[in-house]
C-alpha positions, -999 to 999 in steps of 0.1 A, spaced: -145 -670 -233 -145 -633 -246 -180 -618 -247 -185 -607 -282 -218 -593 -280 -220 -555 -289 -234 -532 -262 -263 -513 -276 -245 -480 -274 -216 -494 -295 -208 -476 -330 -196 -493 -358 -163 -481 -375 -167 -466 -409 -132 -464 -426 -148 -448 -457 -158 -418 -439 -138 -387 -449 -148 -368 -416 -173 -366 -391 -179 -331 -376 -209 -312 -362 -216 -290 -393 -193 -289 -423 -211 -254 -431 -191 -239 -402 -158 -243 -423 -158 -206 -436 -159 -192 -402 -130 -216 -393 -109 -205 -421 -115 -168 -411 -102 -177 -377 -74 -197 -386 -63 -166 -408 -62 -144 -377 -42 -172 -360 -13 -170 -385 2 -137 -368 -3 -151 -334 15 -185 -342 49 -173 -356 67 -207 -345 45 -228 -364 46 -205 -396 85 -202 -395 86 -242 -393 64 -243 -424 87 -217 -443 120 -235 -431 109 -273 -434 80 -269 -461 101 -274 -493 120 -305 -476 87 -323 -467 103 -344 -437 70 -360 -429 63 -370 -466 50 -407 -469 41 -408 -432 7 -414 -415 2 -392 -383 -28 -398 -360 -35 -370 -337 -55 -372 -304 -56 -333 -292 -82 -308 -287 -97 -299 -320 -93 -262 -317 -83 -233 -343 -49 -236 -327 -47 -275 -332 -61 -268 -368 -30 -246 -373 -8 -276 -361 -25 -299 -384 -20 -277 -415 16 -275 -406 23 -311 -405 2 -314 -435 27 -289 -453 54 -309 -442 41 -338 -460 21 -358 -435 -11 -380 -443 -32 -372 -412 -63 -385 -391 -76 -366 -361 -97 -370 -330 -103 -346 -300 -86 -353 -266 -118 -344 -246 -155 -347 -250 -161 -308 -249 -130 -293 -263 -137 -294 -299 -145 -259 -317 -167 -271 -345 -156 -243 -368 -122 -256 -366 -130 -292 -373 -151 -283 -401 -123 -261 -416 -98 -289 -416 -124 -315 -429 -133 -290 -458 -97 -285 -467 -89 -320 -466 -56 -315 -446 -67 -343 -423 -97 -368 -419 -112 -354 -387 -136 -369 -363 -145 -346 -336 -175 -323 -324 -182 -304 -291 -202 -326 -268 -194 -361 -277 -206 -389 -254 -179 -411 -240 -190 -440 -264 -185 -414 -294 -151 -402 -281 -139 -438 -282 -152 -444 -315 -135 -412 -328 -102 -422 -313 -103 -456 -329 -117 -443 -363 -88 -418 -363 -64 -447 -355 -72 -469 -383 -66 -458 -422 -91 -468 -449 -69 -497 -458 -69 -512 -422 -35 -500 -412 -24 -478 -384 -4 -447 -381 34 -442 -383 35 -414 -356 10 -403 -331 5 -367 -315 -11 -375 -284 -24 -351 -254 -32 -370 -221 -22 -405 -238 -55 -415 -248 -44 -428 -283 -15 -444 -269 -34 -461 -242 -59 -475 -269 -30 -491 -287 -12 -504 -257 -45 -517 -241 -53 -533 -275 -22 -549 -277 -25 -564 -240 -61 -574 -248 -50 -594 -279 -24 -612 -259 -49 -620 -231 -86 -613 -238 -96 -620 -203 -84 -584 -193 -114 -571 -209 -140 -590 -187 -155 -579 -156 -142 -542 -157 -156 -522 -129 -136 -489 -137 -149 -455 -148 -174 -451 -174 -145 -439 -197 -126 -471 -192 -157 -493 -197 -163 -475 -231 -128 -480 -242 -131 -519 -233 -164 -522 -251 -145 -510 -282 -117 -534 -278 -139 -565 -272 -155 -561 -306 -122 -552 -321 -104 -582 -307 -133 -604 -318 -131 -589 -354 -93 -593 -356 -70 -606 -328 -40 -593 -343 -51 -557 -354 -35 -536 -324 -5 -558 -323 2 -551 -359 -4 -514 -357 18 -511 -327 48 -527 -346 46 -502 -374 44 -471 -351 77 -451 -351 68 -432 -321 47 -406 -301 49 -372 -292 32 -364 -259 17 -330 -250 7 -329 -214 16 -340 -177 -7 -368 -175 3 -384 -208 40 -380 -199 35 -398 -165 17 -427 -183 47 -430 -206 73 -430 -179 53 -456 -161 51 -480 -190 87 -475 -196 95 -483 -160 75 -516 -164 92 -524 -198 57 -521 -214 63 -492 -237 59 -505 -273 75 -476 -293 96 -443 -288 83 -413 -269 91 -379 -269 82 -360 -238 71 -325 -253 54 -314 -220 86 -308 -202 101 -284 -230 104 -252 -211 87 -232 -239 57 -258 -234 54 -263 -199 60 -226 -188 41 -213 -216 13 -236 -220 9 -248 -183 16 -216 -167 9 -185 -190 -19 -201 -208 -39 -211 -178 -31 -178 -164 -56 -162 -193 -77 -192 -201 -91 -201 -165 -106 -167 -160 -120 -170 -198 -137 -200 -188 -151 -191 -155 -165 -156 -167 -180 -173 -201 -197 -198 -178 -210 -176 -150 -203 -139 -156 -192 -140 -118 -171 -111 -105 -138 -125 -93 -128 -96 -72 -132 -101 -34 -142 -138 -39 -122 -163 -22 -106 -187 -48 -92 -220 -38 -66 -235 -61 -57 -269 -57 -23 -276 -64 7 -252 -72 26 -267 -100 29 -248 -134 -8 -248 -137 -17 -239 -102 10 -211 -104 -8 -195 -136 -43 -200 -121 -34 -184 -86 -17 -154 -104 -48 -148 -126 -71 -149 -97 -49 -128 -76 -47 -104 -106 -84 -101 -105 -86 -92 -68 -96 -125 -55 -85 -139 -22 -64 -169 -31 -59 -202 -10 -36 -229 -21 -36 -264 -13 -6 -287 -20 11 -318 -11 45 -310 -22 67 -290 4 87 -270 -24 56 -260 -41 39 -252 -7 69 -230 -1 66 -213 -32 31 -204 -27 38 -192 7 64 -167 -7 43 -153 -33 17 -143 -3 -9 -171 -7 -23 -190 24 -16 -228 20 -44 -248 38 -59 -282 35 -90 -289 11 -109 -297 44 -102 -260 58 -109 -245 24 -140 -263 18 -160 -241 41 -142 -208 31 -141 -209 -8 -163 -193 -33 -147 -208 -63 -128 -240 -64 -102 -248 -91 -83 -282 -93 -50 -282 -110 -32 -310 -96 -33 -341 -121 -45 -362 -92 -75 -382 -83 -106 -368 -63 -89 -339 -50 -123 -325 -42 -147 -353 -27 -183 -354 -22 -175 -347 15 -160 -315 6 -188 -306 -17 -212 -311 12 -193 -286 33 -192 -255 5 -211 -227 8 -243 -224 -13 -236 -218 -51 -202 -222 -48 -185 -228 -81 -164 -258 -90 -141 -264 -119 -112 -283 -133 -82 -272 -152 -58 -301 -143 -48 -329 -166 -72 -356 -152 -110 -356 -156 -114 -370 -122 -100 -343 -99 -136 -336 -88 -157 -366 -74 -182 -363 -101 -196 -397 -93 -207 -385 -59 -232 -363 -76 -240 -382 -106 -247 -414 -85 -266 -397 -58 -303 -398 -59 -306 -370 -35 -287 -346 -56 -308 -327 -84 -291 -317 -114 -303 -286 -133 -286 -277 -167 -283 -240 -167 -267 -239 -201 -243 -263 -218 -214 -272 -195 -228 -254 -166 -248 -276 -142 -263 -266 -109 -264 -297 -85 -289 -291 -54 -279 -312 -24 -300 -327 0 -290 -300 26 -310 -273 2 -274 -257 -7 -261 -261 -43 -231 -259 -61 -224 -250 -98 -202 -275 -117 -183 -262 -150 -179 -286 -179 -187 -317 -159 -156 -315 -141 -136 -317 -173 -112 -288 -186 -130 -257 -180 -109 -235 -203 -118 -259 -232 -151 -268 -221 -164 -234 -214 -141 -212 -233 -118 -217 -261 -84 -230 -245 -51 -213 -245 -43 -183 -268 -30 -187 -302 6 -175 -290 11 -195 -263 0 -226 -284 25 -217 -310 51 -225 -286 35 -258 -276 29 -268 -312 62 -256 -325 76 -283 -301 53 -309 -312 62 -303 -348 100 -306 -340 93 -337 -321 74 -354 -352 105 -345 -372 129 -360 -349 106 -391 -347 104 -393 -384 143 -389 -391 158 -407 -364 156 -446 -354 152 -440 -317 153 -466 -289 120 -475 -274 124 -451 -243 110 -416 -234 129 -385 -246 129 -349 -241 137 -324 -269 173 -309 -268 176 -275 -250 189 -260 -283 154 -268 -300 139 -252 -268 160 -220 -274 150 -219 -312 113 -222 -302 119 -193 -280 136 -171 -305 110 -177 -331 84 -158 -310 106 -128 -298 100 -107 -328 61 -107 -322 70 -92 -287 93 -65 -297 121 -81 -279 158 -74 -286 183 -99 -272 215 -87 -259 246 -101 -276 277 -109 -257 310 -92 -265 338 -114 -272 354 -107 -240 322 -113 -222 318 -146 -241 353 -157 -234 348 -150 -195 319 -171 -193 331 -198 -216 300 -193 -240 296 -186 -277 289 -153 -286 256 -163 -298 234 -193 -289 224 -220 -288 235 -226 -253 239 -261 -241 235 -269 -204 272 -274 -199 277 -237 -210 260 -222 -179 283 -217 -151 258 -200 -128 
């Protein structure tokens, strides 16, 4: 029998709430910051100009689960101008910029439920609150980042089919908080999530973790609605993951600690697109960079860039600053932490919140936590040595800074908007799609004018020789070399 008793920390839904943010009086600051972002987000501004009169999203309800920053506020306003009815929650307990959330709430572009420093219970309340409209219906479309909203719906449908999966859950505190919400939901309405899922036209997924989850669902034939993999668009993965992290990692570390990077030994765990950006950034500051990798191709790439590729076991005693960027689980363990130098800095910029084994510190009575300032904690170990953990092991660039710059997010969010239009206009099969290369090129073109870039145009003779049109878009089959 499903236990229906509410946990004392459970927060009731209130579908009449127009928004819930830290302080609505911060809205004016948010409006000014958004105005500054207009020049730095040419892709979104061009999409508004092109599609605004057409209103391709008119009559559609969009739920977003994505970091509530100034850049996301610009995305929300774009979707709103294209006709959507929007509800929004953040994708991380520390990632909200409160003035951005206040600005969107005051304008009424979306019903937003987000503030910096949410508890896990509040985070899942915000997600559920954003998923359900005042009339009890759900969204037509989802904008997701990391798959939290998608997970909520899919897990809700599973629980309605078999409530026993909600009993005796012994996972992370994150998972327990989600299950606690679903227990109450299933008890109140055993068909809520099934009905909501049936009406969802699709989801556009922002990041690597969420994309992996989508492909896993598809492989098991458990995917409930079409999905577009925005992450693997070149103008997303290479810009957000590589160029964005190249700037925002250092921003997060320096705002948190004021540490000088030159001469320090920085360990970057993972050399995918995120790791490449992080390693390049740290090298540019004059740091000695060590890389850990499990993939032979990525390891070879790191070596060819002049980085020393080692194991974390070797790096643990050598590093001054540790950055996880893998998307994997417990890349830095308690054993590694015990071997680190005194006052080593540990942070995560990868796509999971459990790359660092925070439970080793949090559940260890011999480890003493001292809060230096918000999102900067000094943990003193039994040995007497200490480590400094940033953003509680969550995304350092959003927890300790403001995330990626507007220009790079204009690329990502242009892809998100085009994906939402595709989901709205087309009846897609229930599988995972990627955006066509032509759209990827179009997003790139929209940003070139802000960089004083002039493209070379093929002559007719050159085009004939290559078998290409004189001007793009160029399809994959056009490329011979």
